[in-house]
N, C-alpha and C positions, 0 to 999 in steps of 0.2 A: 356737446359736453355729455349728453346722452350714451353718445356713441359709444364715447372714452372710457366713459361709466361701466358702462356694460361688457365691454372687452378686458378691464380692469377683473371685474366679477368672474368672469369665465375663467381667465388666470389663476384668481384664488383660489376658484373649483376644482380646476384642476390640478392646483398643486396640495391639496386637500385630500384628492382623491388617491394620485401616482405617487407620491415623493417615495412612499415606502419602499416600490417595487422596483426603482432603481438602481440601488445598489445592495440588495438583497444577496445573500453568498450564502454557504452550507459552514455551521460550525464544523471543524474537524478537531479529531482527537488522534494524537499522535502511539501507535501502538509500533512496539519496540520487538523486531523480528525474531525468531528462537524458533524452537523445534520443537514439534507437539506428534501423537499420536490420530491421528486423521480417521474415520470409520468408527462404527459401532458393529461388535459381535452380539448384542443385542437389538439388533434390528431386522431393518428392509434387507434382500440381498444384494441391493446395488450398494451398498454402506459396509459390504464386505470386500476384499480385506481390509482388514484394520495397517496401516502403515506408518511410517515415520516420516513425517513431513519439517523440512525447515523453511521458512518464509522470511524475507527481508523485511527492516522497519518499512513501515506505510502512514499514511493519514489516512482516518476513515472517517465520513460521518455522522457528527454523535445522533442523526436520526435520520430518519427516511426522507427520502426530499419531497417537501410539502405541495399540496397543490398551487397554494401562494409562490414556492419560487421557481415553478415549471412553467406558471405562467409566464410569469416577470422572464425569463430567460428564454421562452419562446415565441417573445411578443406579441402576445395576445393582450392585448390593451382593455381587456374586458375588466370590471370590476367587480367582479362575483365572486373571484377567488383572492381579492385581498383581504388579508389577515386571518385565511382558511389554510391552516396547520394542520390538517387531516394531511396522511399520505396521499399524493397520487398515486394512480391506477391508470388501467384499463389503456397501459402502456405498452406498445411491443418492442423488440428488442434494438431493432434499428431505430427507432424515434430516440430512443434511450443514448444509444450511442453518438445518435446527433448531437440529443441536450447536451452531452456531454461535453462535447467539443465548442459549442456555442457558449457552452458557463466556459471554458476555458481562452475563450477572443475574447470575452464580456470582460474578464481580470489579467490579460494580457498575456496568459502562459501559453506555454506549447503545446498544441494540442494533439492527444494520443491516439486518436484514430488519423488514418485514412481511410475514407469511404470511395468505392464504386459502386453504384447502383445496390447490391444485396453482398457486394462482397467487401469486408471492412479489415482492414490490419490494424496491429496495433504497436505502437514504438513503446513497452516498457519503460525505457529512460526520459521520455518526456516530464515536464513537471505537473501538464494540464490536467483534468479530474479522467476519470474513466470506472470503469466499473471493476469488481475485486472479482480478483481469482476467485475459484471454488475452493484454495485453498485459505487464502489471506481471510476470504471471509468464513469460516469454521473457524480459522485461529481466533480474530477477533471476537464471534460468536462465543466463542468457549473460554475468554478471559482473558485470553493470550499470558503471558508469562505469570500472572495474578490467576489463573486460571484454580477454581477450586472444584472443575468436575464435575457440575451441575448437569443434569440433564436437558433443562433448558436453557435458554440464555440467561444469565444473573440468579435463577434457585432452582429450587426443586419442585416449588408450592409455582405450577403456572399462573395461576387467578393474580399473585401480585406481581407477575414480569410481563402476563402477554394480554392483550385482545385476541380472545378467540372465541369459536362457535358457543363456549356456555356463558360466558359475560356480557357480548360483542353489542345483542343485541339484532344483529343482520348488518351491522355498518359499521365502517373503518371508522376509529379514533382521532382525537388528537392526539399527535405526537408527542413522547415524555412524559405519560400521563400514569405511566407503570415504573417500576423501580429497575433501576439502571443495573447492569453487568458490571461486573468486578472492570473493569475498564470505561466505565461512566456512560458507557453503550443505552441506549432505547430501541426496542420492542425487535431485535435482533430474532426474538421468538413471538410470533402472531402480529395482527394487524394486516398486512401485507406480505407477500412473498417478495424479494428481492432477485433480479434478474441477478446473475455471477456472466465472465468474461466466456467461460468454458461451453464448449460444446456436451454436451451428456457421451461419457462414456465409462466403460467398465476401472473400476480401479484395479493398481494392481499391489502385489505385496513387497516391493523391492522401495526404499527409500528416496527419499527426492527431494529435490529443491528448486524453489522456487517455480513447484509447477504450473505450466500455460492449459490443463483438459487436455483433451482430445484432439489428432491433427484436423480432423474433420468429423461431420455430421449431417445430421439432419436438426434435432432440438438444440436450444441453450438454458444452459441449467439455470434456475431459480433455487432459490433459498428460505426457509424460517419461519414455513407455516401465515396464517391469514387470521381474519378474525371470521373467518367462513370455515376453518376446520376443528376437526379437532385436537385432542392436546398431543395425540402422539404425532402428528404432523408436523409442530413444533417443537418437538425436537433439533437440538442444536446437529445433530448428524443426519438428520432426513432430509433427501434428493430429491428434486423434481424438474421437469424439462417442459417445455414448450416449444411452437413453433417460432422463430426468431422476426417472422412476421404477421403473426398474429400477437391480439390483445386478449387479456382477460379484466375483468372488474376484480380481481384479487390481488395482483402483480403489480410491483412499483419496482421502486431503486432507491440505492444509497451508494453514494460514488465515494471513490480514495484517490489518491494521490501517492504518487512514488517519491519518496523520503531523497534526496541525493545521499548518494553513499559517499561516507568521508573518505578521504584520499588517506591509505592508511601510512602508520607512523612505521617508521625504521625503527627497530630495536639494536639499539647498539649493548654490544655487552661492555663488562669492564675495559678502561684502556688500560697500555701497558704507562709506566713513570719511563721519561726518556731521559737520558744526558747526552747532552752535545760534549763529543770527542772533538779538542781541537787537534787539526791536520799537523804534521810534520814528518820527518823525515828517521824510518828504521831499516834496519839491517833485518828482512823478510826470511825464514825457513832455520835452517841449524845444520853444522858440518858436522857434529858430535852425531845426528839421528840418525832415525831409516832414512832411506834409499831416495823417499818420496819428498823429502825436509829439504834436497840439498837438487843446485848448489843457491847458496843464500844470497839474495840481493836485496840492492838499493831501494827501496822505492818511499815513493813521495803521496800521502795522502792527502785530500782534501777534508775539509770540514764534512762528515757528517752526520745526518738524525732522517728519525722515519717521521716524515708527515702524518701518516695515516697506517693504523693499522692493518686497514686491508688491503694497502697496499704497497708489493712489495719490492718496486720498481723507484724509490726516490733515494737510495744513497748513488752514493757520487764517488766518483777516485781516478785518480789522474798516476799513469806512471814511467817512471823516469828511465 
């Protein structure tokens, strides 16, 4: 009897400690695609030249990935992070793409990444979790189609929208405790830097659609600034990068998901009003007209009509 009671108490204790780690998932916000000006003429050299970029629609995490979510996905059964909603950091780029795949697998989604050692490819059509491209990140941080052109994500007063060097006390803070940006996204300026998909490379002046960054390189991009950075590093346009196999106490992540593109709807113009012509026999041509109207012939025509204005081959005729 005592043994049964002890086992029951242990089961109840485990249920009380770990239940919230089983079904954790990031809260996502839809970002409607559009065209924006990427970069800044007032910033660092690598923020130039400014250029037009068009991105498709995507879902993005409302907050940075928290320590609690990270630990639950990476199968760490420690209770130290339960309820910890500070952003996870000290995670390198390779561990971050592994996290994305595990989170996708946990939710029954198609994994975005194929990983072989340090080689990683991304299927941007997969519906699983992935990192944002640098363009997607800046578009969302700027407020997407609702952008008001702020210097920082959510406003020009950095103290109201970001945890940074002057107000953080030297530590990361709970997510979503500052004001959100125009899309309802928190901490895209400050708290922790956020890894992106792209290899770090120079901008070009040409317009681009859904750019995926440089074709190769040594460093991966991260964006947004952190609790340990001055205000200038928390600007929306600020770029930084790091070795993908190294971590930093100020770098974390935010996840995105590709939204299935809707099938284009056929745009039909006005249709002609059709009248059925009953078949019959008549004399075609004229003996009193031009040469090409002769000789006149007897012709039997079946009923005809046009089924589809875009299909010229629907008329049926038979000749006697």
